[in-house]
C-alpha positions in Angstrom: 64.3 75.3 92.8 62.9 73.3 95.7 62.7 70.2 93.5 66.3 70.6 92.5 67.3 71.1 96.1 65.4 68.0 97.2 67.2 65.9 94.5 70.6 67.2 95.6 69.7 66.5 99.3 68.4 63.1 98.6 71.7 62.1 97.1 73.2 62.8 100.5 71.2 59.9 102.0 73.4 57.3 100.3 75.8 55.0 102.2 78.7 57.2 101.1 77.9 59.6 103.8 78.2 59.0 107.5 75.3 58.3 109.8 75.2 61.7 111.4 75.1 63.5 108.0 72.3 61.2 106.7 70.3 61.8 109.8 70.5 65.6 109.6 69.6 65.6 105.9 66.7 63.3 106.5 65.4 65.6 109.2 65.6 68.7 106.9 63.9 66.9 104.1 61.0 66.0 106.4 60.8 69.1 108.6 62.7 72.1 107.5 62.5 73.0 103.8 63.9 76.5 104.5 67.1 75.2 106.0 67.3 72.5 103.4 67.3 75.2 100.7 70.0 77.2 102.4 72.2 74.1 102.7 71.7 72.7 99.2 70.6 75.5 96.8 74.2 76.0 95.5 77.7 74.6 95.8 80.3 76.5 97.6 82.5 78.5 95.2 85.9 80.0 95.3 85.7 83.8 95.9 88.4 86.3 96.8 89.3 84.2 99.8 88.7 80.7 98.3 86.1 78.3 99.6 84.3 79.6 102.7 81.0 79.0 104.4 79.0 78.0 107.4 79.9 74.6 108.8 77.2 71.9 108.5 75.8 69.4 106.1 75.0 70.1 102.5 76.7 71.3 99.3 76.5 74.9 100.5 78.2 74.1 103.8 81.8 73.3 105.0 82.1 69.6 105.9 84.4 66.8 105.1 82.6 66.0 101.9 82.7 69.5 100.4 86.3 69.7 101.5 86.8 66.3 100.0 85.3 67.3 96.6 87.3 70.5 96.6 90.6 68.6 97.3 89.9 65.9 94.7 89.0 68.6 92.2 92.3 70.4 93.0 94.2 67.1 92.6 92.5 66.5 89.2 93.4 70.0 88.1 97.1 69.6 89.2 97.4 66.3 87.4 96.1 67.8 84.1 97.9 71.1 84.3 101.4 70.5 85.8 103.3 69.1 82.8 106.1 66.6 83.5 108.5 69.1 82.0 107.6 71.6 84.7 108.3 69.3 87.6 111.4 69.9 89.7 114.4 67.5 89.6 113.4 64.1 91.0 109.7 64.6 90.2 109.2 62.2 87.3 105.4 62.5 87.1 102.5 64.2 88.8 102.4 61.3 91.2 105.4 63.0 93.0 103.9 66.4 93.2 104.3 68.1 96.6 101.6 70.1 98.5 101.6 71.8 101.9 98.7 72.0 104.4 98.1 74.3 107.4 95.1 75.1 109.5 94.0 77.6 112.2 92.2 77.3 115.5 88.7 77.0 114.2 86.4 74.1 115.1 87.0 71.2 112.7 90.1 72.8 111.2 92.3 69.8 112.1 89.7 67.4 110.8 89.4 69.2 107.5 93.2 69.5 107.2 93.7 65.8 107.8 90.9 65.0 105.4 92.6 67.0 102.7 96.0 65.4 103.5 94.5 61.9 103.1 93.0 62.8 99.7 96.2 64.4 98.4 98.2 61.3 99.5 95.6 59.0 97.9 96.3 60.8 94.7 100.0 60.2 95.0 101.1 63.6 96.3 103.7 64.1 98.9 102.1 66.1 101.7 103.7 68.5 104.2 101.2 68.8 107.0 101.9 71.1 110.0 101.8 69.4 113.4 99.5 72.0 114.9 97.8 75.3 114.0 100.0 77.8 112.1 99.6 81.2 110.5 98.4 81.3 106.9 101.5 83.3 105.8 103.7 80.4 107.1 101.8 78.1 104.7 102.7 80.4 101.9 106.3 80.3 103.1 106.3 76.5 103.3 105.0 76.1 99.8 108.0 78.1 98.5 110.5 76.5 100.9 109.6 72.9 99.9 109.0 73.6 96.2 105.4 72.6 96.4 103.0 72.8 93.4 100.1 73.8 95.6 98.9 74.2 99.1 95.8 74.5 101.3 95.1 76.3 104.5 91.9 75.6 106.4 90.7 78.9 107.8 87.8 81.3 107.6 90.1 84.2 108.6 88.3 86.7 110.8 84.7 85.3 110.2 82.4 84.4 113.1 82.9 81.0 114.8 80.3 79.2 112.7 82.4 79.5 109.6 85.3 77.6 108.1 87.1 77.9 104.8 89.6 76.3 102.4 92.1 78.5 100.7 94.0 77.0 97.7 97.5 78.2 96.8 99.7 77.8 93.8 103.4 77.1 93.5 104.5 80.7 94.1 102.9 80.6 97.6 100.0 82.9 96.5 96.3 82.1 96.5 95.1 80.8 93.1 94.0 83.4 90.5 92.7 83.0 86.9 93.0 80.8 85.0 93.8 78.3 87.8 90.9 79.3 90.1 88.3 78.9 87.4 90.0 75.7 86.3 89.8 74.3 89.8 86.2 75.3 90.2 85.4 73.5 86.9 87.1 70.4 88.2 85.4 70.5 91.5 82.0 71.0 89.9 82.7 67.8 87.8 83.8 65.9 90.9 81.2 63.5 92.3 81.6 62.5 95.9 81.9 58.9 94.7 85.1 59.7 93.0 86.8 61.3 96.0 89.8 59.2 97.2 89.7 59.8 101.0 92.3 57.6 102.5 95.9 57.8 101.2 99.0 56.1 102.5 100.3 57.6 105.7 103.9 57.4 104.5 103.2 60.2 102.0 102.2 62.6 104.8 105.1 64.3 106.4 104.5 66.2 109.6 106.4 69.5 109.8 106.8 71.9 112.7 109.4 73.9 114.6 112.1 73.6 112.0 110.0 75.6 109.6 109.1 78.1 112.3 112.7 78.9 112.8 113.5 79.4 109.1 110.4 81.5 108.6 110.9 83.8 111.6 114.6 84.2 110.9 113.7 85.4 107.4 111.3 88.0 108.9 114.0 89.2 111.3 116.4 89.5 108.4 114.2 92.3 107.0 114.9 94.6 109.9 115.8 98.2 108.9 116.6 99.9 112.1 118.3 97.4 114.5 120.1 100.2 116.5 116.7 101.7 117.5 115.5 98.3 118.6 118.6 97.7 120.6 118.2 101.0 122.4 114.5 100.5 123.1 114.4 96.8 123.6 112.2 97.3 126.7 109.5 98.9 124.6 106.2 97.8 126.2 104.3 95.7 123.7 100.9 94.1 124.3 100.0 91.3 122.0 96.9 89.0 121.6 96.4 86.2 119.1 92.6 86.3 119.9 92.6 82.6 120.4 94.3 82.0 117.1 97.4 80.9 115.2 99.6 83.9 116.1 100.0 82.6 119.7 103.5 81.1 119.2 105.2 82.8 116.3 104.4 86.5 116.9 106.0 86.5 120.4 108.8 84.3 119.0 109.6 86.8 116.2 109.4 89.8 118.5 111.9 88.2 120.9 114.2 87.3 118.0 114.0 91.0 116.8 115.3 92.0 120.3 112.2 93.1 122.1 112.2 91.9 125.7 109.0 93.4 127.1 106.1 91.6 125.4 102.9 91.1 127.4 100.2 88.7 126.3 96.6 88.1 127.4 96.6 84.6 129.1 92.9 83.9 128.5 93.3 84.7 124.8 96.5 82.7 124.4 94.4 79.6 124.4 93.5 78.4 120.8 89.8 78.0 120.8 87.4 77.9 117.8 84.6 79.3 119.9 86.5 82.5 120.6 85.0 82.7 124.1 86.4 86.1 125.1 85.2 88.1 122.0 82.0 88.6 120.1 84.0 88.4 116.8 87.7 87.4 116.4 88.1 90.3 113.9 90.8 92.8 114.7 89.0 95.2 112.4 86.4 95.5 115.1 87.7 97.5 118.1 85.9 95.2 120.6 88.3 92.4 119.7 91.1 94.3 121.3 89.3 95.2 124.5 91.3 92.9 126.8 94.6 94.0 125.2 93.7 97.6 125.6 92.9 97.1 129.3 96.3 95.6 129.8 98.0 98.4 127.9 96.4 101.0 130.1 97.5 99.0 133.2 101.2 98.9 132.2 101.3 102.1 130.2 102.3 100.2 127.0 103.7 101.7 123.8 101.7 99.6 121.3 98.9 97.1 121.2 98.7 94.5 118.5 96.1 91.7 117.9 96.0 89.1 115.1 93.0 87.3 113.7 92.6 83.4 113.9 94.9 82.6 111.0 97.3 85.5 111.8 97.3 87.2 108.4 95.6 90.4 109.6 96.7 92.6 112.5 95.0 95.4 114.4 97.1 98.0 116.2 96.4 100.7 118.8 98.7 103.5 119.9 98.5 106.6 122.1 97.4 109.8 120.5 98.6 113.3 121.2 96.5 113.5 124.3 97.9 110.2 125.7 94.6 108.4 124.9 94.6 105.0 123.3 93.4 105.1 119.7 92.9 102.1 117.4 94.2 102.7 113.9 92.3 101.5 110.9 93.9 99.4 108.1 94.6 102.4 105.9 96.5 104.2 108.7 98.5 101.0 109.4 99.3 100.7 105.7 100.3 104.3 105.5 102.6 104.0 108.5 104.3 100.9 107.1 104.8 102.1 103.6 106.0 105.5 104.8 108.5 103.8 107.1 109.7 101.3 104.5 110.3 103.9 101.8 111.9 106.4 104.1 114.3 103.9 105.6 115.1 102.3 102.2 116.0 105.7 101.0 118.1 106.6 104.1 120.0 103.3 103.8 120.7 103.8 100.1 118.5 100.8 99.0 116.4 102.8 96.5 117.9 102.2 93.0 114.9 103.2 90.9 113.8 99.6 90.5 111.6 99.3 93.5 107.8 99.4 93.8 104.9 99.1 96.2 101.4 97.6 95.7 98.0 98.5 97.1 94.4 97.5 96.3 92.0 99.8 94.6 89.9 100.3 97.7 93.0 101.2 99.9 93.9 104.8 100.7 95.4 106.9 97.9 97.8 108.2 100.6 100.0 105.2 99.9 100.2 106.2 96.2 101.0 109.8 97.2 103.8 108.7 99.5 105.3 106.5 96.8 104.9 109.1 94.1 106.7 111.9 96.0 109.6 109.5 96.6 109.7 108.3 92.9 108.6 104.8 93.8 106.0 103.3 91.4 102.7 102.2 93.0 100.6 99.4 91.5 96.8 99.3 92.0 95.2 95.9 92.0 91.9 94.4 92.7 90.7 93.6 96.2 92.4 90.5 97.6 96.0 89.9 98.5 96.4 87.4 95.7 96.5 90.3 93.3 99.4 91.9 95.1 101.2 88.5 94.9 100.4 88.4 91.2 102.3 91.7 90.7 105.3 90.3 92.7 105.4 87.2 90.5 105.2 89.2 87.3 108.0 91.5 88.4 110.2 88.8 89.9 113.8 89.2 88.8 113.3 92.6 87.2 112.2 94.9 90.0 112.1 94.8 93.8 108.9 94.7 96.0 109.3 96.9 99.0 105.9 96.3 100.6 102.2 96.4 100.1 98.9 96.6 101.9 95.2 96.7 101.9 92.7 98.5 104.0 91.4 95.3 105.6 94.5 95.2 108.0 96.7 93.0 105.7 100.3 94.0 105.0 103.4 92.4 103.5 107.1 93.3 103.2 109.7 91.3 101.2 108.8 88.6 98.7 109.5 85.3 100.5 105.8 85.2 101.6 103.1 85.8 99.0 100.1 86.6 101.2 99.4 89.1 103.9 101.4 88.4 106.9 100.5 89.5 110.5 103.6 87.9 112.0 105.8 90.0 109.8 103.6 93.0 110.3 103.7 92.8 114.1 107.5 92.7 113.8 107.6 95.8 111.7 105.0 97.8 113.7 107.1 97.1 116.9 110.1 98.3 114.9 108.3 101.5 113.8 107.3 102.1 117.5 111.0 101.8 118.5 112.1 104.1 115.6 109.5 106.7 116.6 110.7 106.5 120.3 114.2 107.0 119.1 113.0 110.4 117.8 111.1 111.2 120.9 107.8 110.6 119.2 105.0 108.1 119.2 103.6 106.2 116.2 100.7 108.6 116.2 103.1 111.6 115.9 104.6 109.9 112.9 101.1 109.5 111.4 100.5 113.2 111.8 103.8 114.0 110.2 102.7 111.9 107.2 99.4 113.9 107.0 101.2 117.2 107.2 103.8 116.1 104.6 101.3 114.7 102.1 97.5 115.0 102.7 95.2 114.1 105.5 93.2 111.1 104.2 90.4 109.6 106.2 88.6 106.5 105.4 85.6 104.6 106.6 84.0 101.3 105.7 80.3 100.4 105.8 79.1 96.8 105.3 75.4 95.9 104.8 74.7 92.2 105.5 72.3 90.4 103.2 72.2 86.7 104.1 71.0 83.7 102.2 69.8 83.3 98.7 67.4 86.3 98.8 70.2 88.4 100.2 72.6 87.5 97.4 69.9 88.5 94.9 69.3 91.8 96.6 73.0 92.6 96.5 73.0 91.9 92.8 70.1 94.3 92.3 71.8 97.0 94.4 74.9 96.8 92.3 72.9 97.0 89.1 71.1 100.1 90.5 74.3 101.9 91.2 75.7 100.9 87.8 72.6 102.3 85.9 72.1 105.3 88.1 75.4 106.5 89.6 75.3 109.4 92.1 75.7 112.9 90.6 77.4 114.4 93.7 78.9 113.2 97.0 78.9 115.5 100.0 78.3 118.4 97.6 81.2 117.7 95.3 80.4 116.6 91.7 81.2 113.1 90.6 83.8 113.5 87.8 84.8 109.9 87.2 83.1 106.5 87.4 85.2 103.4 87.4 83.4 100.2 86.5 85.6 97.2 87.0 83.1 94.8 85.6 82.9 96.6 82.3 86.6 97.6 82.6 85.7 101.2 81.7 86.8 104.4 83.4 84.4 107.2 82.3 85.5 110.8 82.7 82.2 112.7 83.2 83.7 116.1 82.5 85.1 115.3 79.1 83.0 112.3 78.1 86.1 110.3 77.4 86.4 106.6 78.4 89.5 104.6 79.2 90.1 100.9 79.4 90.9 99.6 82.9 93.8 97.1 82.6 92.8 94.7 85.3 90.7 91.5 85.5 87.0 91.9 85.6 85.4 92.4 89.0 82.1 93.5 90.3 83.3 96.8 91.7 82.2 100.4 91.2 84.1 103.5 92.1 82.9 107.1 92.2 85.5 109.9 92.2 84.7 113.6 92.9 86.2 116.9 92.1 87.5 117.3 95.7 89.3 114.0 95.9 86.6 111.9 97.5 86.5 108.3 96.5 83.7 105.8 97.2 84.1 102.2 96.2 81.2 99.6 96.3 81.5 95.9 95.9 79.9 92.7 97.1 82.2 90.7 99.5 83.7 87.7 97.9 83.7 85.7 101.2 80.8 87.0 103.2 77.1 87.9 102.6 77.7 91.6 102.5 77.8 94.6 100.2 80.7 96.8 101.2 81.2 100.6 100.9 84.7 102.1 101.1 84.6 105.9 101.7 87.8 108.0 101.4 88.0 111.8 101.9 90.9 114.1 102.1 92.1 117.6 103.0 95.4 119.3 103.5 96.7 119.4 107.1 98.6 122.7 107.4 100.1 121.8 110.8 99.8 119.3 113.6 97.8 122.0 115.5 95.1 121.8 112.9 94.5 118.1 113.3 91.4 118.3 115.5 89.6 120.7 113.3 90.4 119.0 110.0 89.5 115.6 111.6 86.1 116.9 112.5 85.5 118.3 109.0 86.4 114.9 107.4 84.2 113.1 109.9 81.3 115.3 108.9 81.9 114.7 105.2 82.0 110.9 105.7 78.7 111.0 107.7 77.1 113.0 104.9 78.3 110.5 102.3 77.1 107.5 104.4 73.7 109.2 104.6 73.5 109.6 100.8 73.9 105.8 100.4 71.3 104.8 103.0 
């Protein structure tokens, strides 16, 4: 391995690379074999979130050269796989193919975006490049708006500041899926740095900005279901923070267009900054990321707190509970609130015709499926990653109507004009739900309890175990193999009755011995289902050096008054299950 690494690294001493890169590689070759191995032992690959990694030099790092090879490989794939007959009117050959590019607030994001734009242009593509940082969902919207064949957003989503990433999108505005993702990977793997065309003609790069912002945000406002409640509660106190990211402009803009007049922001976090100086991690899944917003909410007695991640595709929310205390909702609770509201209001407005559906991922709460089922709305289960939700929308386009969808990792979507999770849209809807609740003399937390009483009280928890580097990746593989060969017999005292293996595509019923085929693409995921409705899912992260555990337990909630007791019981069950996997 070290010899192979040294050969790969030595190639980076050629004149193709800039002086700073060559100097760093030379230093590692001479003085730091451990770091050299980490930087060169593999090439970055597309996972559930695309290309993502630490910034630095080497084939296993995000830099202008790995971005360059990825972009050239994508160009090569597009030229080979977009037949002239498939091009839109006015596009006579692949030389006129259109692509869109966006980027977030991370360090080097603009550099990587401009690098990709130059390469697309050098390959004859017409490029739509945003004039400044923009939310990832707006990139999805722009691809569809301009009729692009592909698109790229430079982001590492909610990862720590040391990371960057490169998400590739297809013509429907969704992240690439098979066979395109594998085809692009193959092209990238065959792309030598010497073949990358870095500098294309400037006239092929078209800068876009506020005109698209207006079209995109107007479309979001057009989804509004309860305008009267918003009008009567336009002074709803909303605290919003973009956590130094791309939501800084469009979330407040959209809330204002919706009719909300009382939006408070956090000035020190309104500054786009790839170092994220006010937080340890810019991840709204972590409660600490909302600390400043929560402080503001307590000062002004706000109704809702919302915070978006650096590329504004995920949103964390906090509301006041029955005791008037602030409580941060998890992604499953946010998804349940949204889906419940959408289905209820669609029904009340006479919009349910029997041809509507929702989508969730296999690791997201089954509460969403229960809500849908009891309202006669089909619910699709898909693999982790919003691209699979988008895949269902594409397959059903023109036949049935997508109401909404979500995943436990704080990503949600309504309508079909965006094909990725959308925190701008989600913020607009959560504010609307808060106004709708207030119209009934309730809080959002009251609505959540109504859902638990009307269906079941589901409670979820996620546990991630970090295993970094090459040795960590090998350890994660061994752990998955261990669970696959020796699944647990019980969880919190309840027998495991079903094992779902998404790599083997087999669902085994342990009570009958019967096996069913899982009709989804292969993925390294295991699920254990117990007799009492507990579900535990285990998978390696596709974008981070982690193995992830998703725990879901449930009990009936007879009344709102029983909430505290049942909540403690579910907490105890989750703790017991976590202990069983330690």
